[in-house]
C-alpha positions as CSV (number, residue, x, y, z in Angstrom):
1,X,0.0,0.0,0.0
2,X,1.3,3.5,-0.8
3,X,1.9,5.9,2.0
4,X,-0.9,8.4,2.6
5,X,-1.7,11.1,1.8
6,X,-1.7,10.4,-1.9
7,X,-1.4,13.7,-3.8
8,X,-3.4,13.7,-7.1
9,X,-3.1,16.7,-9.5
10,X,-6.1,17.2,-11.8
11,X,-4.8,18.9,-15.0
12,X,-6.2,19.8,-18.4
13,X,-4.5,21.3,-21.5
14,X,-7.6,23.4,-22.2
15,X,-10.3,24.8,-20.0
16,X,-14.0,24.0,-20.1
17,X,-13.6,20.3,-19.6
18,X,-15.1,20.1,-16.1
19,X,-11.8,19.7,-14.2
20,X,-12.7,21.7,-11.1
21,X,-16.0,19.9,-10.8
22,X,-14.3,16.5,-11.2
23,X,-12.0,17.5,-8.3
24,X,-14.9,18.4,-6.1
25,X,-17.1,15.4,-7.0
26,X,-14.3,13.0,-6.4
27,X,-13.5,14.8,-3.1
28,X,-17.0,14.5,-1.8
29,X,-17.3,10.9,-2.9
30,X,-14.0,10.1,-1.1
31,X,-15.4,11.6,2.1
32,X,-18.4,9.3,1.8
33,X,-16.0,6.4,1.8
34,X,-14.6,7.6,5.1
35,X,-11.5,9.2,3.6
36,X,-10.1,12.5,4.8
37,X,-9.5,14.9,1.9
38,X,-7.7,18.2,1.4
39,X,-8.3,20.2,-1.8
40,X,-5.9,22.8,-3.1
41,X,-7.2,25.4,-5.6
42,X,-4.1,26.0,-7.6
43,X,-5.8,27.4,-10.7
44,X,-4.4,30.7,-9.6
45,X,-5.3,32.8,-12.6
46,X,-8.9,31.6,-12.7
47,X,-9.8,30.1,-9.3
48,X,-13.3,28.8,-10.1
49,X,-13.3,26.1,-7.5
50,X,-13.0,28.5,-4.6
51,X,-15.7,30.8,-6.0
52,X,-18.1,27.9,-6.4
53,X,-17.6,26.7,-2.8
54,X,-18.1,30.2,-1.4
55,X,-21.1,31.0,-3.6
56,X,-22.8,27.8,-2.6
57,X,-21.9,28.3,1.1
58,X,-20.0,25.0,1.2
59,X,-17.3,26.9,3.1
60,X,-17.6,29.9,5.3
61,X,-15.0,32.3,6.7
62,X,-11.6,31.8,5.2
63,X,-8.4,31.1,7.2
64,X,-5.7,33.5,8.0
65,X,-3.7,32.6,4.8
66,X,-4.6,31.2,1.4
67,X,-2.9,29.1,-1.3
68,X,-1.0,32.1,-2.6
69,X,0.5,32.7,0.8
70,X,1.4,29.0,1.0
71,X,3.3,29.2,-2.3
72,X,4.9,32.5,-1.1
73,X,6.2,30.6,2.0
74,X,7.5,27.7,-0.1
75,X,9.3,30.2,-2.4
76,X,10.9,32.0,0.5
77,X,11.8,28.7,2.1
78,X,13.4,27.5,-1.1
79,X,15.4,30.7,-1.4
80,X,16.6,30.3,2.2
81,X,17.7,26.8,1.5
82,X,19.6,28.0,-1.6
83,X,21.6,30.3,0.6
84,X,22.4,27.6,3.1
85,X,26.0,26.4,3.2
86,X,24.8,22.8,2.9
87,X,24.2,21.7,-0.7
88,X,20.8,20.1,0.2
89,X,19.7,21.1,3.6
90,X,17.1,18.8,5.2
91,X,13.4,19.9,5.2
92,X,12.6,20.3,8.9
93,X,8.8,19.7,9.2
94,X,8.9,21.3,12.7
95,X,9.6,24.6,11.1
96,X,6.7,24.4,8.6
97,X,3.7,26.7,9.0
98,X,0.7,25.0,10.7
99,X,-2.1,23.5,8.7
100,X,-4.7,25.6,10.6
101,X,-3.3,28.8,9.1
102,X,-4.5,27.8,5.6
103,X,-7.5,25.4,5.7
104,X,-11.2,25.9,5.8
105,X,-13.4,22.9,6.5
106,X,-16.7,22.0,4.8
107,X,-19.2,21.8,7.7
108,X,-20.4,18.4,8.8
109,X,-24.0,19.3,7.9
110,X,-23.0,19.7,4.3
111,X,-21.6,16.1,4.3
112,X,-24.2,14.3,6.4
113,X,-26.5,13.8,3.4
114,X,-23.8,11.8,1.6
115,X,-24.7,8.1,1.1
116,X,-22.4,6.2,3.5
117,X,-24.2,3.0,4.5
118,X,-21.5,1.7,6.8
119,X,-18.4,3.9,6.8
120,X,-18.0,6.9,9.0
121,X,-17.8,10.1,7.0
122,X,-14.4,11.5,6.4
123,X,-13.3,15.1,6.6
124,X,-13.1,17.7,3.7
125,X,-10.8,20.7,4.0
126,X,-10.0,23.3,1.4
127,X,-7.0,25.6,0.8
128,X,-8.8,28.2,-1.4
129,X,-7.8,31.5,-2.8
130,X,-8.9,34.6,-1.0
131,X,-9.8,37.0,-3.9
132,X,-10.9,39.7,-1.5
133,X,-7.5,40.2,0.2
134,X,-5.2,41.9,-2.3
135,X,-5.3,38.8,-4.4
136,X,-3.9,39.9,-7.7
137,X,-1.3,42.0,-6.0
138,X,-0.1,39.0,-4.0
139,X,-0.3,36.8,-7.1
140,X,1.8,39.2,-9.2
141,X,4.3,39.5,-6.4
142,X,5.0,35.8,-6.7
143,X,6.5,36.5,-10.2
144,X,6.1,32.9,-11.1
145,X,6.6,33.7,-14.8
146,X,10.3,34.2,-14.1
147,X,10.8,30.8,-12.4
148,X,13.3,28.5,-14.0
149,X,12.7,24.7,-14.0
150,X,14.9,24.0,-11.1
151,X,13.1,26.6,-9.0
152,X,9.8,25.1,-9.7
153,X,11.2,21.7,-8.8
154,X,12.4,23.0,-5.5
155,X,9.2,24.8,-4.6
156,X,7.1,21.7,-5.6
157,X,9.3,19.5,-3.5
158,X,8.8,21.8,-0.5
159,X,5.0,21.9,-0.9
160,X,5.0,18.1,-1.3
161,X,6.9,17.7,2.0
162,X,4.5,20.1,3.7
163,X,1.4,18.3,2.5
164,X,2.8,14.9,3.4
165,X,3.7,16.0,6.9
166,X,0.5,17.9,7.9
167,X,-1.8,16.3,10.5
168,X,-5.1,17.5,11.8
169,X,-6.7,17.0,15.2
170,X,-9.2,14.2,15.5
171,X,-11.8,13.5,18.2
172,X,-11.4,10.3,20.0
173,X,-13.6,9.0,23.0
174,X,-12.4,10.1,26.4
175,X,-12.1,6.5,27.4
176,X,-9.2,6.0,25.0
177,X,-7.0,7.6,27.5
178,X,-4.4,10.4,27.4
179,X,-1.9,8.3,25.3
180,X,-4.2,7.7,22.4
181,X,-3.2,9.2,19.0
182,X,-5.3,12.3,18.5
183,X,-4.0,13.5,15.1
184,X,-4.3,12.0,11.6
185,X,-2.9,12.6,8.2
186,X,-5.1,13.2,5.1
187,X,-5.8,10.2,2.9
188,X,-5.9,12.3,-0.2
189,X,-4.8,15.7,-1.4
190,X,-6.5,16.8,-4.6
191,X,-4.9,19.6,-6.5
192,X,-6.9,21.6,-9.1
193,X,-4.2,22.8,-11.5
194,X,-4.0,25.6,-14.0
195,X,-4.7,24.7,-17.6
196,X,-2.1,24.8,-20.4
197,X,1.7,24.9,-20.2
198,X,2.3,27.4,-17.5
199,X,4.5,27.8,-14.5
200,X,1.6,27.1,-12.2
201,X,0.7,24.0,-14.1
202,X,4.4,22.9,-14.1
203,X,4.5,23.3,-10.4
204,X,1.4,21.2,-9.9
205,X,2.4,18.3,-12.1
206,X,6.0,18.2,-11.0
207,X,7.2,16.9,-7.6
208,X,4.2,18.4,-5.9
209,X,2.1,15.5,-7.0
210,X,2.3,11.7,-6.7
211,X,-0.2,11.0,-9.5
212,X,-2.0,12.8,-12.3
213,X,-5.6,12.9,-13.6
214,X,-5.6,14.5,-17.0
215,X,-8.9,15.6,-18.5
216,X,-9.4,16.4,-22.1
217,X,-12.2,17.0,-24.6
218,X,-12.4,14.8,-27.7
219,X,-11.8,17.5,-30.4
220,X,-8.4,17.5,-32.2
221,X,-7.1,20.6,-30.4
222,X,-7.6,19.0,-27.0
223,X,-6.4,15.5,-28.0
224,X,-3.3,16.7,-29.7
225,X,-2.6,19.3,-27.1
226,X,-2.9,16.7,-24.4
227,X,-0.7,14.3,-26.2
228,X,1.9,17.0,-26.6
229,X,1.7,17.8,-22.9
230,X,2.2,14.1,-22.0
231,X,5.2,14.0,-24.3
232,X,6.8,17.2,-22.8
233,X,6.5,15.9,-19.3
234,X,7.9,12.5,-20.1
235,X,4.8,10.4,-19.7
236,X,4.7,9.6,-23.4
237,X,7.7,9.1,-25.6
238,X,8.3,11.8,-28.1
239,X,8.2,10.7,-31.7
240,X,11.7,10.1,-33.3
241,X,13.0,12.7,-35.7
242,X,12.9,10.1,-38.5
243,X,9.1,9.8,-38.2
244,X,7.7,13.2,-37.4
245,X,4.4,12.2,-39.0
246,X,3.8,9.9,-36.0
247,X,2.2,12.8,-34.2
248,X,-0.3,13.0,-37.0
249,X,-1.2,9.3,-36.8
250,X,-3.1,8.9,-33.5
251,X,-4.1,5.4,-34.5
252,X,-0.6,4.2,-33.6
253,X,-0.4,3.8,-29.8
254,X,2.4,5.9,-28.2
255,X,5.0,4.1,-26.1
256,X,4.5,5.2,-22.4
257,X,7.4,5.9,-20.2
258,X,5.1,6.4,-17.2
259,X,7.3,8.1,-14.7
260,X,4.2,9.2,-12.8
261,X,1.0,7.2,-12.8
262,X,-1.5,9.0,-15.0
263,X,-5.2,8.6,-15.6
264,X,-6.8,10.1,-18.7
265,X,-10.4,11.3,-18.6
266,X,-12.5,12.2,-21.6
267,X,-14.8,15.1,-20.7
268,X,-17.3,16.2,-21.5
269,X,-18.4,13.4,-23.8
270,X,-21.6,14.5,-25.7
271,X,-24.7,12.4,-26.1
272,X,-25.7,11.2,-29.6
273,X,-23.4,10.9,-32.6
274,X,-22.6,7.4,-31.5
275,X,-20.3,6.5,-34.4
276,X,-18.4,9.7,-34.3
277,X,-18.1,9.7,-30.6
278,X,-16.8,6.1,-30.6
279,X,-14.3,7.0,-33.3
280,X,-13.0,10.0,-31.3
281,X,-12.7,8.0,-28.1
282,X,-10.7,5.4,-30.0
283,X,-8.5,8.1,-31.4
284,X,-7.9,9.5,-27.9
285,X,-7.0,6.1,-26.5
286,X,-4.6,5.5,-29.4
287,X,-3.0,8.9,-28.9
288,X,-2.4,8.4,-25.2
289,X,-1.7,4.7,-25.4
290,X,-4.2,3.6,-22.8
291,X,-7.9,3.2,-22.0
292,X,-9.7,6.4,-20.7
293,X,-12.4,7.1,-18.3
294,X,-15.5,8.9,-19.6
295,X,-17.5,11.8,-18.1
296,X,-20.6,12.6,-20.1
297,X,-22.0,16.0,-20.9
298,X,-24.9,16.9,-18.6
299,X,-27.1,19.9,-19.2
300,X,-27.0,20.8,-15.5
301,X,-23.3,21.6,-15.7
302,X,-23.9,24.1,-18.4
303,X,-26.4,25.9,-16.1
304,X,-24.9,25.4,-12.7
305,X,-21.8,23.7,-11.3
306,X,-23.0,20.8,-9.1
307,X,-21.8,18.2,-6.7
308,X,-23.5,15.2,-8.4
309,X,-22.0,12.6,-6.0
310,X,-24.0,14.2,-3.2
311,X,-27.0,16.1,-4.6
312,X,-27.9,14.2,-7.7
313,X,-27.1,10.6,-7.0
314,X,-29.8,9.3,-9.4
315,X,-28.2,11.1,-12.4
316,X,-25.9,9.3,-14.9
317,X,-23.1,11.7,-14.3
318,X,-23.0,10.7,-10.6
319,X,-22.4,7.1,-11.6
320,X,-19.6,8.2,-14.0
321,X,-18.0,10.2,-11.2
322,X,-18.2,7.0,-9.1
323,X,-16.3,5.2,-11.9
324,X,-13.6,7.9,-11.8
325,X,-13.5,7.5,-8.0
326,X,-12.9,3.8,-8.3
327,X,-10.0,4.5,-10.7
328,X,-8.5,7.0,-8.2
329,X,-8.8,4.4,-5.4
330,X,-7.1,1.8,-7.6
331,X,-4.3,4.1,-8.4
332,X,-3.7,4.7,-4.7
333,X,-4.1,1.0,-4.0
334,X,-6.8,2.0,-1.7
335,X,-9.1,-1.0,-2.3
336,X,-6.8,-4.0,-1.8
337,X,-8.4,-5.8,1.2
338,X,-5.8,-7.9,2.9
339,X,-6.5,-11.6,3.2
340,X,-6.9,-12.7,6.8
341,X,-4.2,-15.3,7.6
342,X,-5.3,-18.9,8.4
343,X,-4.1,-18.4,11.9
344,X,-6.8,-15.8,12.4
345,X,-9.5,-18.0,11.1
346,X,-8.2,-20.8,13.4
347,X,-8.2,-18.4,16.3
348,X,-4.5,-18.9,17.1
349,X,-3.0,-15.5,16.5
350,X,-2.1,-13.3,19.4
351,X,-4.0,-10.0,19.6
352,X,-0.9,-7.9,18.9
353,X,-0.3,-10.0,15.7
354,X,-3.7,-9.0,14.5
355,X,-3.5,-5.3,15.2
356,X,-2.0,-4.1,11.9
357,X,-4.0,-6.3,9.6
358,X,-7.3,-5.4,11.4
359,X,-6.4,-1.7,11.2
360,X,-5.7,-2.1,7.5
361,X,-8.9,-4.2,7.0
362,X,-10.9,-1.5,8.8
363,X,-9.7,1.1,6.4
364,X,-10.6,-0.9,3.3
365,X,-13.7,-2.7,4.3
366,X,-16.3,-0.1,3.6
367,X,-14.7,1.1,0.4
368,X,-15.0,-2.4,-1.0
369,X,-18.3,-3.7,0.5
370,X,-16.7,-6.7,2.2
371,X,-17.2,-5.6,5.8
372,X,-18.5,-9.2,6.4
373,X,-14.8,-10.2,6.9
374,X,-14.5,-7.8,9.8
375,X,-17.8,-9.0,11.2
376,X,-16.7,-12.6,11.0
377,X,-13.4,-11.7,12.7
378,X,-15.2,-9.8,15.4
379,X,-17.5,-12.8,16.2
380,X,-14.5,-15.1,16.7
381,X,-12.6,-12.5,18.8
382,X,-11.4,-13.9,22.1
383,X,-11.9,-10.8,24.3
384,X,-10.1,-12.4,27.2
385,X,-6.8,-12.4,25.2
386,X,-6.8,-8.6,24.9
387,X,-4.5,-6.8,27.3
388,X,-3.0,-3.6,25.8
389,X,-4.9,-0.3,25.3
390,X,-3.8,-0.2,21.6
391,X,-5.5,-3.6,20.9
392,X,-8.7,-2.5,22.7
393,X,-8.7,0.7,20.6
394,X,-8.4,-1.2,17.3
395,X,-11.4,-3.5,18.3
396,X,-13.3,-0.5,19.6
397,X,-13.0,1.0,16.2
398,X,-14.2,-2.2,14.5
399,X,-17.2,-2.4,16.8
400,X,-18.0,1.3,16.3
401,X,-17.9,0.9,12.5
402,X,-20.0,-2.3,12.4
403,X,-22.5,-1.1,15.0
404,X,-23.1,2.1,13.0
405,X,-24.2,0.2,9.9
406,X,-27.6,-0.9,8.7
407,X,-27.0,-4.6,9.2
408,X,-30.1,-6.4,10.5
409,X,-28.1,-7.9,13.3
410,X,-26.1,-4.8,14.3
411,X,-27.3,-5.3,17.9
412,X,-24.9,-8.3,17.9
413,X,-22.0,-5.9,17.4
414,X,-23.3,-3.7,20.1
415,X,-23.2,-6.6,22.5
416,X,-19.7,-7.5,21.6
417,X,-18.7,-3.9,21.8
418,X,-20.1,-3.6,25.3
419,X,-18.3,-6.8,26.4
420,X,-15.0,-5.5,24.9
421,X,-15.4,-2.2,26.9
422,X,-16.2,-4.1,30.0
423,X,-13.1,-6.2,29.7
424,X,-11.1,-3.1,28.9
425,X,-12.3,-1.5,32.2
426,X,-11.0,-4.5,34.1
427,X,-7.5,-4.1,32.5
428,X,-7.4,-0.4,33.4
429,X,-4.8,0.8,35.9
430,X,-6.5,4.2,36.3
431,X,-9.8,4.2,38.1
432,X,-11.1,7.2,36.1
433,X,-10.5,5.4,32.8
434,X,-12.1,2.3,34.1
435,X,-15.1,4.3,35.0
436,X,-15.4,5.9,31.6
437,X,-15.1,2.5,29.9
438,X,-17.8,1.0,32.1
439,X,-20.1,3.9,31.3
440,X,-19.5,3.4,27.6
441,X,-20.2,-0.3,28.1
442,X,-23.5,0.6,29.7
443,X,-24.5,2.8,26.7
444,X,-23.8,-0.1,24.4
445,X,-25.9,-2.5,26.4
446,X,-28.7,0.1,26.2
447,X,-28.6,-0.2,22.5
448,X,-29.1,-3.9,22.6
449,X,-32.1,-3.5,24.9
450,X,-33.6,-1.0,22.5
451,X,-33.1,-3.2,19.4
452,X,-36.4,-4.6,18.1
453,X,-34.6,-7.6,16.6
454,X,-32.8,-8.7,19.7
455,X,-34.0,-12.0,21.1
456,X,-35.1,-12.5,24.7
457,X,-31.9,-14.3,25.5
458,X,-29.8,-11.4,24.1
459,X,-31.8,-8.9,26.1
460,X,-31.6,-10.9,29.3
461,X,-27.8,-11.1,28.8
462,X,-27.6,-7.4,28.1
463,X,-29.7,-6.6,31.2
464,X,-27.5,-8.8,33.3
465,X,-24.3,-7.4,32.0
466,X,-25.5,-3.9,32.4
467,X,-26.3,-4.7,36.0
468,X,-22.7,-5.9,36.5
469,X,-21.4,-2.7,35.2
470,X,-23.7,-0.6,37.4
471,X,-22.4,-2.7,40.3
472,X,-18.8,-2.0,39.4
473,X,-19.7,1.7,39.1
474,X,-21.0,1.6,42.7
475,X,-24.7,2.1,41.7
476,X,-26.2,-0.8,43.6
477,X,-29.8,0.4,43.1
478,X,-29.6,0.3,39.3
479,X,-27.7,-3.0,39.5
480,X,-30.4,-4.6,41.6
481,X,-33.1,-3.2,39.3
482,X,-31.5,-4.8,36.2
483,X,-31.0,-8.2,37.9
484,X,-34.7,-8.0,39.0
485,X,-35.8,-7.2,35.5
486,X,-34.0,-10.4,34.3
487,X,-35.9,-12.4,36.8
488,X,-39.2,-10.9,35.7
489,X,-38.6,-11.8,32.0
490,X,-40.8,-14.8,31.2
491,X,-38.5,-15.9,28.3
492,X,-35.2,-15.5,30.1
493,X,-33.2,-18.7,30.3
494,X,-33.0,-20.4,33.7
495,X,-29.2,-20.2,33.8
496,X,-29.4,-16.5,33.2
497,X,-31.9,-16.1,36.0
498,X,-29.6,-18.1,38.3
499,X,-26.8,-15.7,37.4
500,X,-29.0,-12.7,38.1
501,X,-30.0,-14.1,41.5
502,X,-26.3,-14.7,42.4
503,X,-25.4,-11.2,41.5
504,X,-28.4,-9.5,43.1
505,X,-27.7,-11.5,46.2
506,X,-24.2,-10.2,46.2
507,X,-25.4,-6.6,45.9
508,X,-27.8,-7.2,48.8
509,X,-24.8,-8.5,50.9
510,X,-22.8,-5.4,50.0
511,X,-25.7,-3.3,51.2
512,X,-26.0,-5.2,54.4
513,X,-29.4,-6.8,53.5
514,X,-28.3,-10.2,54.7
515,X,-31.6,-12.0,54.7
516,X,-32.3,-11.1,51.1
517,X,-28.8,-12.1,50.2
518,X,-29.3,-15.6,51.7
519,X,-32.7,-16.0,50.0
520,X,-31.3,-15.1,46.5
521,X,-28.4,-17.5,46.8
522,X,-30.6,-20.3,47.9
523,X,-33.0,-19.6,45.1
524,X,-30.0,-19.6,42.6
525,X,-28.8,-22.9,43.9
526,X,-32.3,-24.4,43.3
527,X,-32.0,-23.4,39.7
528,X,-28.4,-24.4,39.3
529,X,-27.2,-26.7,42.1
530,X,-23.6,-26.8,40.7
531,X,-23.2,-23.0,40.8
532,X,-20.0,-22.7,42.8
533,X,-20.3,-18.9,43.4
534,X,-23.9,-19.3,44.7
535,X,-22.7,-21.8,47.3
536,X,-19.7,-19.5,48.2
537,X,-21.9,-16.3,48.4
538,X,-24.5,-18.2,50.5
539,X,-21.7,-19.3,52.9
540,X,-20.4,-15.8,53.1
541,X,-23.9,-14.4,53.9
542,X,-24.4,-17.1,56.5
543,X,-21.1,-16.2,58.0
544,X,-22.0,-12.5,58.2
545,X,-25.3,-13.6,59.8
546,X,-23.4,-15.5,62.5
547,X,-24.5,-19.0,61.3
548,X,-21.1,-20.5,61.4
549,X,-22.1,-24.2,61.2
550,X,-24.4,-23.6,58.2
551,X,-21.7,-21.4,56.6
552,X,-19.1,-24.2,57.0
553,X,-21.3,-26.7,55.2
554,X,-21.9,-24.2,52.4
555,X,-18.2,-23.6,52.1
556,X,-17.7,-27.4,51.9
557,X,-20.0,-27.5,48.9
558,X,-18.4,-24.5,47.3
559,X,-14.8,-25.9,47.7
560,X,-15.9,-29.2,46.1
561,X,-17.0,-27.3,43.0
562,X,-14.3,-24.6,42.9
563,X,-11.6,-24.1,40.3
564,X,-8.6,-21.9,40.8
565,X,-10.4,-18.8,39.7
566,X,-13.3,-19.5,42.1
567,X,-10.8,-19.9,45.0
568,X,-9.2,-16.6,44.3
569,X,-12.7,-14.9,44.1
570,X,-13.7,-16.6,47.3
571,X,-10.6,-15.2,49.1
572,X,-11.2,-11.7,47.8
573,X,-14.9,-11.8,48.7
574,X,-14.2,-13.0,52.2
575,X,-11.7,-10.2,52.7
576,X,-14.2,-7.6,51.5
577,X,-16.9,-8.9,53.9
578,X,-14.4,-8.7,56.8
579,X,-13.8,-5.1,55.9
580,X,-17.5,-4.3,55.8
581,X,-18.8,-6.4,58.7
582,X,-15.7,-6.5,60.9
583,X,-14.2,-9.8,62.2
584,X,-16.4,-12.7,61.4
585,X,-16.5,-15.8,63.5
586,X,-15.1,-18.7,61.6
587,X,-13.5,-16.5,58.8
588,X,-9.9,-17.5,59.7
589,X,-10.7,-21.2,59.5
590,X,-12.4,-20.7,56.1
591,X,-9.5,-18.7,54.8
592,X,-7.1,-21.5,55.9
593,X,-9.2,-24.1,54.1
594,X,-9.3,-22.0,50.9
595,X,-5.5,-21.5,51.1
596,X,-4.9,-25.2,51.6
597,X,-7.1,-26.1,48.6
598,X,-5.2,-23.5,46.5
599,X,-1.8,-25.0,47.6
600,X,-3.0,-28.5,46.9
601,X,-3.5,-27.4,43.3
602,X,-0.1,-25.8,43.0
603,X,-1.0,-22.2,43.6
């Protein structure tokens, strides 16, 4: 996969071919795929893109500086480097001007109507031109007409380094903790270049960009001018001097040197005249030596520039912009979903081994429509194996993405998400982070309980788990309410009701309601006689009630059923009860018996 951001320059030899609208339509479509996009209006002499965005109120108040100021900085930086004693001084990103000095963001309410069935919306920022702030004076002061080729290369390289290094602030949940990454790089930078063979055009198509999208109409002037441009920049081989007529024979494919990946777009392609149109498309393909993407003429574009990929999804031009988008994604290798290794499918990979591939899969899943692989991976996830915050964050993102979709069983993902957050809270060293993660788990369980499609078993489990989280948060009243609700569900499984009785009885014990605690544990044992924790909790409640003989018998039953984890839990619970109720008669003897049992098992 290429490093992101990928910088695409959109260029045309002549104007009037829909280049600026292609930039914006692709930009908005990328945002709908969850990609973060920055657009540069580098058509300095005729900045139509910026004007359109402001007229349509897609953007509001401009930033402190604009794209002309950005180029001015790059020129000054280049001149300073030229005066350095070092022949090629390093580009220190720490000295670069901040991104926030130049960008203006398209508001979220302008993007919310984009069709994004699963993916989260991306971000769309613009570096426009400010025509109201001494624009032409500042543009003239750049004196780009006097730039030599090497100067353009230096300035383009500086701008390229600036764009590659810029990061913006992203919001992450508070429960991610203070060490979570809170900045991100753009996925794509789309540059709207000046037409023709100009210094600005040369700057945009040079080292500033990683890849090119070249738009051309189908008439001879555009086709031959585009071919000549591709030859001049080294993308097509120039004809040899012995066969100058090769330029006049577009039917012979030109040999491509392809130093920079380039996509050719025919635009606008008129309706009707089928035979002539087909012939002209074939001639263009022969002239540039490769297949081309087609953008058809649409009457709307002659009357009003439009963002078809957002506002007119049912029109044919929106579908053709989507085809252009797919080509851009392919050029950036932003659609190659990695195969999950066999070890993952067998459930044998350690969580940290999965982190990178899951992160990459999450990026690609919703651009390619194969989010089922993430869903499958999530359903086989062994939450108990997660330990590190960065692993929990990756799976939190997977759960968030899948739960926000329109899958009929999205409540399944809510449940897994809640369980993951619950486990994360238990691994948290800081009590405040543990609290935030438990509260987030409660909100996820709420979603399961509100889902119409969730079964009685799923809702009973969610109620029970939410009660557990309330208990851990110190809210005994809500915990008891949830456990009671499980008991009152006619369709709740008996084992779930036994769990609810055990946990409610424990909450009663914590609150000093010993009789109710004893009653719940006895009821739980009637539903599940082999429930070790019910026997242990009953014994502890009897001990707190002073019934030492009955408590000893209950501990005998618990010890006969206990595994190592049960023994550790019994020890901790007894110590807690001693702190709450003071010295308990028989407690020392019980602790000694538990200790002996643990030692007999090698612990």
